[in-house]
Residue frames relative to the residue before (quaternion, step in Angstrom):
aa qw qx qy qz dx dy dz
X 1.0000 0.0000 0.0000 0.0000 0.00 0.00 0.00
X 0.5136 -0.6243 0.5031 0.3056 3.50 -1.21 0.67
X 0.6749 -0.4812 0.3682 0.4211 3.54 -1.31 0.30
X 0.6638 0.5005 -0.3133 0.4590 3.61 0.90 -0.88
X 0.6428 0.5120 -0.3215 0.4704 3.60 1.05 -0.69
X 0.6318 0.5200 -0.3209 0.4770 3.57 1.07 -0.78
X 0.6227 0.5400 -0.3272 0.4621 3.55 1.07 -0.79
X 0.6534 0.5012 -0.3151 0.4718 3.60 0.92 -0.88
X 0.6723 0.4746 -0.3074 0.4777 3.61 0.85 -0.85
X 0.6352 0.5208 -0.3338 0.4624 3.62 1.01 -0.74
X 0.6632 0.4826 -0.3075 0.4823 3.59 0.97 -0.76
X 0.6587 0.5250 -0.3027 0.4459 3.56 0.93 -0.94
X 0.7428 0.3886 -0.2131 0.5018 3.58 1.02 -0.76
X 0.4959 -0.6878 0.4157 0.3289 3.59 1.25 0.35
X 0.6982 -0.4245 0.2632 0.5128 3.55 0.92 0.92
X 0.6448 -0.5590 0.2716 0.4449 3.54 1.18 0.75
X 0.3284 0.7255 -0.5211 0.3071 3.59 1.23 0.41
X 0.6414 0.5592 -0.3139 0.4212 3.58 1.06 -0.76
X 0.6208 0.5306 -0.3408 0.4659 3.58 1.27 -0.15
X 0.3655 0.7319 -0.4951 0.2927 3.60 1.30 0.12
X 0.5159 -0.6772 0.4321 0.2977 3.60 -1.02 0.77
X 0.7742 0.1989 -0.1341 0.5858 3.61 1.23 -0.21
X 0.8806 0.0808 -0.0545 0.4638 3.57 -1.12 0.70
X 0.1086 0.8346 -0.5383 0.0427 3.62 0.81 0.78
X 0.6423 0.5242 -0.3306 0.4509 3.61 1.03 -0.66
X 0.6577 0.4900 -0.3038 0.4848 3.56 1.00 -0.81
X 0.6794 0.4679 -0.2903 0.4849 3.57 0.86 -0.89
X 0.6656 0.5215 -0.2861 0.4507 3.54 1.08 -0.81
X 0.5953 0.5570 -0.3576 0.4555 3.56 1.27 -0.29
X 0.5392 0.6716 -0.3898 0.3261 3.60 1.12 -0.57
X 0.6467 0.5135 -0.3595 0.4346 3.67 0.84 -0.73
X 0.5511 0.6100 -0.3929 0.4121 3.60 1.18 -0.38
X 0.5737 0.5766 -0.3786 0.4416 3.58 1.19 -0.44
X 0.6018 0.5445 -0.3525 0.4659 3.59 1.10 -0.64
X 0.6185 0.5294 -0.3350 0.4743 3.56 1.02 -0.82
X 0.6326 0.5384 -0.3128 0.4605 3.56 0.97 -0.92
X 0.6795 0.5052 -0.2958 0.4422 3.57 0.77 -1.01
X 0.7467 0.4252 -0.2384 0.4525 3.57 0.79 -1.00
X 0.7295 0.4374 -0.2432 0.4662 3.60 1.07 -0.68
X 0.5336 0.6799 -0.3999 0.3050 3.63 1.14 -0.45
X 0.7435 0.3979 -0.2277 0.4868 3.58 1.04 -0.63
X 0.5191 0.6411 -0.4169 0.3818 3.57 1.29 -0.03
X 0.5955 -0.5406 0.4362 0.4035 3.61 -1.16 0.47
X 0.6601 -0.5800 0.3249 0.3497 3.55 -1.08 0.80
X 0.6950 0.4862 -0.2976 0.4381 3.60 0.77 -0.97
X 0.6823 0.4433 -0.3261 0.4814 3.68 0.74 -0.77
X 0.6320 0.5240 -0.3405 0.4583 3.60 0.98 -0.74
X 0.6499 0.5072 -0.3185 0.4679 3.59 0.98 -0.79
X 0.6520 0.5117 -0.3154 0.4621 3.59 0.96 -0.82
X 0.6354 0.5074 -0.3212 0.4854 3.59 1.02 -0.76
X 0.6373 0.5314 -0.3224 0.4556 3.59 0.98 -0.83
X 0.6643 0.4905 -0.3028 0.4758 3.60 0.86 -0.94
X 0.6510 0.5099 -0.3177 0.4640 3.59 0.92 -0.87
X 0.6452 0.5187 -0.3182 0.4620 3.59 1.00 -0.85
X 0.6531 0.5087 -0.3220 0.4594 3.60 0.90 -0.87
X 0.6505 0.5066 -0.3144 0.4705 3.62 0.91 -0.87
X 0.6371 0.5172 -0.3118 0.4789 3.58 1.00 -0.88
X 0.6548 0.5238 -0.3048 0.4517 3.58 0.94 -0.92
X 0.6174 0.5352 -0.3353 0.4690 3.60 1.02 -0.80
X 0.6790 0.4891 -0.2958 0.4606 3.58 0.85 -0.96
X 0.6770 0.4920 -0.2962 0.4602 3.59 0.85 -1.00
X 0.6636 0.5095 -0.3111 0.4509 3.61 0.86 -0.92
X 0.6589 0.5036 -0.3125 0.4631 3.58 0.92 -0.85
X 0.6577 0.4961 -0.3008 0.4804 3.58 0.94 -0.88
X 0.6670 0.5046 -0.3081 0.4534 3.61 0.92 -0.90
X 0.5905 0.5607 -0.3753 0.4428 3.61 1.01 -0.70
X 0.6726 0.4917 -0.2938 0.4686 3.58 0.90 -0.91
X 0.6747 0.4994 -0.2960 0.4559 3.58 0.90 -0.91
X 0.7224 0.4251 -0.2389 0.4903 3.56 1.02 -0.80
X 0.3719 -0.7683 0.4495 0.2633 3.57 1.29 -0.25
X 0.6572 0.4626 -0.3144 0.5052 3.57 1.08 0.67
X 0.4297 -0.6817 0.5302 0.2639 3.53 -1.19 0.63
X 0.8543 -0.1225 0.0278 0.5044 3.58 -0.72 1.16
X 0.0738 0.8205 -0.5630 0.0661 3.61 0.69 1.01
X 0.6101 -0.6106 0.3800 0.3324 3.55 -1.09 0.74
X 0.6036 0.5818 -0.3606 0.4089 3.58 1.16 -0.47
X 0.5824 0.5376 -0.3847 0.4730 3.61 1.21 -0.33
X 0.0223 0.8302 -0.5538 0.0604 3.58 -0.54 1.18
X 0.3923 0.7117 -0.4989 0.3011 3.60 1.21 0.14
X 0.5818 0.5720 -0.3585 0.4537 3.59 1.22 -0.47
X 0.6317 0.5073 -0.3324 0.4829 3.62 1.03 -0.69
X 0.6360 0.5162 -0.3328 0.4672 3.57 0.99 -0.80
X 0.6506 0.4954 -0.3167 0.4805 3.62 0.98 -0.79
X 0.6564 0.5110 -0.3166 0.4557 3.59 0.97 -0.81
X 0.6405 0.5027 -0.3205 0.4841 3.57 1.04 -0.73
X 0.6135 0.5432 -0.3455 0.4575 3.60 1.02 -0.73
X 0.6511 0.4837 -0.3065 0.4981 3.60 1.03 -0.79
X 0.5928 0.5847 -0.3575 0.4229 3.59 0.99 -0.82
X 0.8027 0.3210 -0.1365 0.4837 3.56 0.85 -0.98
X 0.3601 0.7360 -0.5014 0.2779 3.60 1.23 0.24
X 0.8519 0.0456 -0.0894 0.5140 3.59 -0.88 1.05
X 0.4984 0.5999 -0.4480 0.4370 3.59 1.16 0.66
X 0.3998 -0.7056 0.5160 0.2756 3.63 -0.71 0.95
X 0.5231 -0.6552 0.4415 0.3196 3.57 -1.00 0.82
X 0.1985 0.7341 -0.6270 0.1692 3.51 -0.87 1.05
X 0.5621 -0.6394 0.3979 0.3419 3.60 -0.86 0.92
X 0.6806 0.4842 -0.3154 0.4503 3.62 0.83 -0.89
X 0.6420 0.5094 -0.3282 0.4697 3.60 1.03 -0.72
X 0.6028 0.5584 -0.3493 0.4504 3.58 1.10 -0.69
X 0.6809 0.4791 -0.2855 0.4746 3.58 0.90 -0.94
X 0.6687 0.4940 -0.2978 0.4692 3.58 0.88 -0.96
X 0.6620 0.5135 -0.3115 0.4484 3.59 0.87 -0.92
X 0.6359 0.5301 -0.3265 0.4562 3.57 0.98 -0.84
X 0.6804 0.4891 -0.2830 0.4667 3.58 0.88 -0.98
X 0.6707 0.4947 -0.3035 0.4619 3.59 0.87 -0.96
X 0.6412 0.5187 -0.3333 0.4568 3.60 0.94 -0.82
X 0.6603 0.4982 -0.3123 0.4671 3.60 0.87 -0.92
X 0.5949 0.5672 -0.3501 0.4491 3.61 1.07 -0.77
X 0.7274 0.4277 -0.2449 0.4775 3.58 0.72 -1.06
X 0.6634 0.5150 -0.3127 0.4438 3.58 1.00 -0.76
X 0.6965 0.4570 -0.2749 0.4800 3.58 0.99 -0.75
X 0.7489 0.4138 -0.2299 0.4638 3.61 0.79 -0.99
X 0.1280 -0.8486 0.5010 0.1114 3.57 1.21 -0.57
X 0.0271 0.8087 -0.5854 0.0504 3.62 0.47 1.15
X 0.6798 -0.4540 0.3766 0.4358 3.55 -1.33 0.23
X 0.6531 -0.2121 -0.7269 0.0141 1.75 -1.85 1.69
X 0.3559 0.7461 -0.4990 0.2601 3.61 1.24 0.16
X 0.6409 0.5425 -0.3263 0.4341 3.59 0.98 -0.82
X 0.6343 0.5272 -0.3344 0.4559 3.60 1.02 -0.74
X 0.6478 0.5061 -0.3053 0.4807 3.56 0.93 -0.91
X 0.6492 0.5326 -0.3145 0.4428 3.59 0.92 -0.92
X 0.7245 0.4469 -0.2401 0.4665 3.59 0.97 -0.85
X 0.8142 0.3505 -0.1439 0.4400 3.59 0.88 -0.86
X 0.6847 0.4286 -0.3053 0.5042 3.63 1.12 -0.34
X 0.1679 -0.8235 0.5402 0.0439 3.57 -0.72 1.11
X 0.7194 0.4365 -0.3311 0.4270 3.52 -1.37 0.11
X 0.7954 -0.2804 0.2248 0.4881 3.55 -1.30 -0.36
X 0.6282 0.5353 -0.3373 0.4529 3.57 1.00 -0.81
X 0.6660 0.5001 -0.3036 0.4628 3.59 0.96 -0.80
X 0.6212 0.5472 -0.3392 0.4468 3.57 1.04 -0.81
X 0.7733 0.3907 -0.1860 0.4634 3.57 0.87 -1.01
X 0.6550 0.5858 -0.3431 0.3318 3.59 0.88 -0.87
X 0.6380 0.5124 -0.3600 0.4481 3.64 0.96 -0.62
X 0.6477 0.4997 -0.3168 0.4800 3.58 1.11 -0.64
X 0.6110 0.5235 -0.3520 0.4782 3.59 1.07 -0.66
X 0.6403 0.5046 -0.3265 0.4783 3.62 0.99 -0.78
X 0.6327 0.5071 -0.3347 0.4801 3.61 0.98 -0.81
X 0.6377 0.5240 -0.3167 0.4675 3.58 1.07 -0.73
X 0.6267 0.5201 -0.3319 0.4759 3.60 1.03 -0.77
X 0.6563 0.4970 -0.3156 0.4719 3.60 0.87 -0.88
X 0.6683 0.5025 -0.2984 0.4603 3.58 0.95 -0.90
X 0.6296 0.5312 -0.3321 0.4595 3.57 1.02 -0.79
X 0.6294 0.5300 -0.3300 0.4626 3.58 0.99 -0.79
X 0.6369 0.5170 -0.3200 0.4740 3.58 0.97 -0.88
X 0.6732 0.4894 -0.3007 0.4657 3.61 0.88 -0.89
X 0.6341 0.5260 -0.3372 0.4556 3.60 0.96 -0.80
X 0.6533 0.4986 -0.3115 0.4771 3.60 0.99 -0.81
X 0.6517 0.5122 -0.3183 0.4600 3.59 0.93 -0.85
X 0.6319 0.5185 -0.3335 0.4696 3.59 1.01 -0.78
X 0.6698 0.4942 -0.3084 0.4605 3.61 0.88 -0.88
X 0.7169 0.4572 -0.2608 0.4571 3.59 0.92 -0.87
X 0.8258 0.2875 -0.1163 0.4710 3.60 0.75 -1.06
X 0.7587 0.3983 -0.2223 0.4650 3.58 0.98 -0.69
X 0.7551 0.3540 -0.1993 0.5146 3.59 1.17 -0.47
X 0.4133 0.7117 -0.4802 0.3033 3.57 1.24 0.20
X 0.4975 -0.6505 0.4712 0.3276 3.59 -0.97 0.77
X 0.4293 -0.6906 0.5248 0.2519 3.52 -1.11 0.75
X 0.3868 -0.7125 0.5363 0.2348 3.56 -0.80 1.04
X 0.0199 -0.8313 0.5554 -0.0107 3.55 -0.86 0.83
């Protein structure tokens, strides 16, 4: 492989985390926590623009990596998990408990793929297909986190 092809595969596999012999999707989701940490304090509009740019980049990288690896949505591609985690934590204030909950909830939706995530996973192909089911899992996870914040973190204190 050429240097540029190795770079694409390296990015797609999250710095080769996706080549781990166990739990590549779970391990590949961990870099998304860095995105959360760095983006949580940024103003909403710039953070949203970075998120959209990252998702588009992930679609391109995943599609290119599929061709280079000669497989459709191989498990070693984890840039989609990183994008899904970035969506999970969009507009969520950084807090350790939210980080843990968000990680678990994202993995739940990403692994079980409830409706309509399962439809997207089965019917959308190429880089868009690789990334879009994880983005949907991230949207579902973000909704869960937003609800938890409203219920547990913003509740008035009885006095």
